N, C-alpha and C positions, 0 to 999 in steps of 0.2 A: 501493499497501498504504500502510495506518494506520497507525503508529507500535506499539507492544505497550503503550507504557504507556499511550498516551491507551487504548487498548480494553479495559486490566486495571482500571483507574479508573473504569471504565463500568458494569461489573460490578459486584452485590454484596460488600458485606465483613461492615460493623460489621453489619446484622438478615439473616443469615442463616439459610436453609431449608437446615435441617441435614435430609440423606435422599440415598441411593445409586442412588436409580431414574434421576436425569440420568445417572451415572455411567455406571451398569449399558447404559444404551440409546447413550450416544457410542461405547463402548469394546467393543461387543457392532457398529457402523458399521465399527467402526476393525479389526476384526478381533482384539481384545482383546489390545494391547500387552502389560497387563499383564504377560500369562503368556509369553515371550517369554526373561525370567532369573529366575535362581536369584535369590532378596528374606530380607533381614533386615527383620522392623515395629519398631522399638520406638517404645514409644505412656508415658504417667506427664506429670506437672504440673512437676516440674523436670530439669533433668539431660538431656533428649531429645537437644538437639545435639549437648551433650558427648562422648554415649555411640555415640551416632551418629559423632559425627567417630572417635570411639577405633578404635571396629570397623572405620569404612573404613580408617582408615588401617593399619588390621593387613592388612589385604586387600592392601590395594593395591601394602606392605610384601614382603608374602607374593609378588604374579606380578610384581612390578616385568622379572624378569626372561626373563615368557612374553607372550602375546599374547592373554591374558587382562584384562577391562575391569571395571573397578570402577565404578559408579554410586554417588550420592549426590543423597539432594532434601533438604531440610531449609527451614525456613521459620520464622520471617520473613526478610524478607534487613535489609543494613545500605545500603548504599549501590544496589543496581542489583540488580533480579528476576534475574537471568542468575547471581547467588549459587548463590544457590538449588539451577539442576544442574547439577550438573559427570559426570564423568567422569572417573578416576582423577591427580582433585580437580585437575585442568580445568574453568572453566567453560563452562555452554556459549555458543559466539562468539553476538555480538549479533545475527550478519544469520541466523543459523538457526533463533535463539531467535523472534528476530518474525516470519520468514516463515513456522512454526510457527504463532506465535502466530493468525497471521490466518489460514494456511490452515484450523486447528481450530475458529474462531471461525466461519467464514465457515462451516462441510461442519455445525457444531453446530447455526446458525439457521436453515440449509438444512432442519433436519429437525423446526426448533421445540422446537427443544431451548436451553433455555435456562441455563447454567453460569455455576457465581459464580465472582468470581474467580481461586479457589483450585483450584475445578474447573478451570478452566480449566487452568491450572499444573502442575494434575498430571496431566492427557491432556496437556499436554506433556511434560512427561517422562517419562512410561512412551511417550510414540510414539520422543522423543529417542534412548533407552536401548535400544526396540525398533530403530529401523535405522540405531542405529552400533555395533548386532552385541555389548549386553552382557555378560556371564554373571552378574555378581553388583549385588545394587544391597542399597543403604542405604536404608529408607526412615521418613521420623520423618512423625508423626502431624501431624496440623497441631491440632485440637480432640477431642477426648477419644478416642473411636476406635471406637467401634461404629458411630455413621454418618456416619462421617469420610471423608475424599474416596478417601482411601487403601485405607480397608478392599474393597479389592475384590482383592488380591494373597492368595499363598494363599504364605506363606513357609514356607523353612525354622524357622525357628524364629522367639517373638516374644516381644522384651522389653518391662517394665515398669518403669518406673525410679520414683524415690518421687511420690506421692499428697500432697498438701494442698487443701483449700476455694478453687477458683480454678475460673473463670467458672459461678461457681454458677450462675448467671440460664437456663444448656444447658444444666447436666448434672449441677445436684442439690445441695440444701444442708447434705449430708451426706459426708462423708467416703464411706461403704459404696456412696451415690448413685453417687459420682465413677466407686471402683473399680473395680465394673461398668460405667460405659461403655466405662473404660481396657480389661479384661479383656475386651472386642465383639473387640479383634483376636484374640484365640485361638480359632486354628481346630482340628478334630478330628487329632487321631493327627496334631498336629506338636508341638514341646514350646516351654515357656515358661521364659524367663528371668524369675525375681523375687529381691530381698533379701526374709529373715526381719524384716527392719526393716520393710518398704517396710508401713505402717498400711495398706494395704487386700489385705493379704496375704492373710486370710481369708476373704473377698470372689471373689479371685483364685486364691486356692484351691479352691474351691468352682466356678466357673466350669472351671476345667482340669480335673476333676476330670469336671463334669458331658460333656463335648466329649471325653473321653477324649488329654486333653495332657500328657505329659510335665513336672512340673511340677520343674522345676532352681532349689535355694534359691543362688543366690550368695554365697561368704562370700571373706572378706578374701586376698588374693594378696601374698607374698610376694615380691613382682620387686624387686627394686632401680632403681623409678622417682620421679624426686622431681620431684610436682606442688607448683605455686605452690600450692592452695587445695586444705583435706585432702577437702572436700567429693568434688574429681575423684579420690578414693581409693577413693567408691561409688560413679561410675558408671565407675569402669577396674574391678571386681569383676563388675559387670555384660558390660562386653564383653569382659571375658576370656573369661566362662562362657561367650558368644554362640560367640565363636572355637572355644572346646576343643570344645563342643556340635553344632556345623558339619557336621560329617563333614570336615571338611579338616585337616591333617598339620600344622597349623601350630609352628611353638616358639618358646618361649621369646625363645631368640636374638632372633625374627626380630623380637617382642612389641616388649622391649627395644627395636630399630634403630628401631621406627614411630614408638616415643611418647617417646624420649630427649628429643628438642625440643619437645612436646606445645603447640600453645595451639590453644584455640574462643578466637576473637576477640570483644573486649567482655566477657571472662569474667572477673570478678577480675584483667582485665586492667592490671597497672601499669609502668608509665615512669617506670624512676630519675633518668632523667638531669629531667623535668619535674616529680617527685613526685606523680607524676597517675597515679589508679585511677582506668579503668572497667570499671560492671559492669550487666549484661543481666539486672539482680534487677528485676522486676518483678510480682509479689506476696509476700505475710506472709512463707512458708516459704522465698522465694530473699533476699529481706531481711535477716530469721533470719542464714543462712547469708553473708551479705555483713557484718554487723553484727559477728559470729564473728570472723568474718577480721582485720576492723580492731581490733580488744579484741587479740584473738594479735599481730600484725602493725607494730602503729601504738598498738598500749597508750598510750603516753605525750606524744604529738606531735600538738597542735592542728589538729584538721583541719574544711575548710569542705565542704562539699555541695552540690551541685548536683543539685535534683532533678524528674524532671520526669514525667508517667505519662498514663496512660488511664484518662476515670471510670468505668467502668467494673468496675474495679479494688479492691478492700479500699484502699484509700488512708490511712484515718486510721490502722485496723491495720498500714499501711508504717510510716506517720510515726511514730508509738507506740512500733515496735520499733530503727527508724535514728536515730533522733536522741537524741540524749547532751545531759545541758544544755551543755556549755563548746564544742559544736559551733557554726560560721558555720552556716545554714541561708538557700541563695536554693533559691530555687520559677520553674521554667522556664516559662514561658507557651509552647510549641513550636506550630506554627502544622502542625495536623494532626487530620484529622477524628476526634472522640470526644475530644481533648486534654484532661485537664482544667484549668479554668479556674484561676488564679488567688480569687478571689473565692468558688468553692467550695469552697477548703481550709476546716479545720474555725479556732473561730475561736484557737483559743491557737496553733496554726503562722500563721494569717495576720499576726497581732506578731507572730512570732517571723522571719517568711519575709526575704525582701532581694525582688525581683521583676524577674525578668530578662526580655526583650519579645522580644529579637532574637537570632540564632545568634553576632552580632557582639557586644555585649554579654559572652555565654558566652567567647567566645574573648578579649576582651579581658581578664577578671576571669580564667581559664587563664591568660596570659601573664605579669599583675600579680603575683601571691600569689605569692612563693616556697617558704609551707608545704604541707601536705602537703592537698590538689584530692581530693574523690570524688564523679566523678560519676556519678549511676546513678536506675534508675527503666524506664521505653520503652528497647526496642530502638526502637525508628520515631525517637523522641526522638533518642536516641545518633547512627542515623543520619544527621536532618538537622545535626545542631552539626557532626558530625567528617569529613563528606564531602569 
């Protein structure tokens, strides 16, 4: 049996051929495992993962004294592919994951279906939830929405988080075009949760009306829950609205218990003892939120910023937003396909930056500096550093 990692990395990742035909074929051969559980589908540019985790935690808390199982499928992972697929907050076991990757990959190839990496992972998630008899699943869109591999579920409701310019080469170069792709997850005669502050609200509203989906505006929630960052309150409003419209009678007290220690790893993740802030902001909108968080919570502190990202991101704009004149800037040229190289930086940032070329150099720098350190950018980079 091959290792799951070897199989997955042999499949296409960055040159993705979007479309649902391959998924339709393989899921049909497997007797449609995606229809075996109730689901909540979450799309958007930023906040998808946090919103999924909040919904998942509320469901899990509500059902904790029952036999009802809650699945969670998110991406990307930080350290292991198995992090992406959970039941009741427990990762899929490594040996089960390996077996399913091998079996479904072989099954697809025997039928001349060439799945992408994300498609294979999505089929494994759906099939795992099916064989483990999951009752509810929270499913995060991988890219876009309309043609995303996850978009063959018929959810109880859909949630669309904040929208900004990202993956413009695939989703379109305007907010309207991107919003239309995200709104592609809206299914007829279901419910759609969105904030009125969403930049794509008007487009989403039109799609909801066209599909006869009930559009529900998420509003601020006055529950006493302390989130480390203000932006999580926006994600919580969406998650809370989703739970309240799920058809389940989940109390506010259950919701508070579920989220009293809420944490989504490497999202404004601050370690006070090490004076280390880690954040997976990987587009301008995410970087803007990070900068606001820094300005609010560490206004007068000396800050050493370690940054790295993928070259298909709007890194010029990201750096313009991120860096203050007084910040000390290190650029980490991490080893990953499609990672941005130091020589590709704009000249003004090449002059300001000090280059880091290995994980060892990054760890030594973090250990040496006692003032605030902010490590941010690609989640793939963060997984590379902190594994």
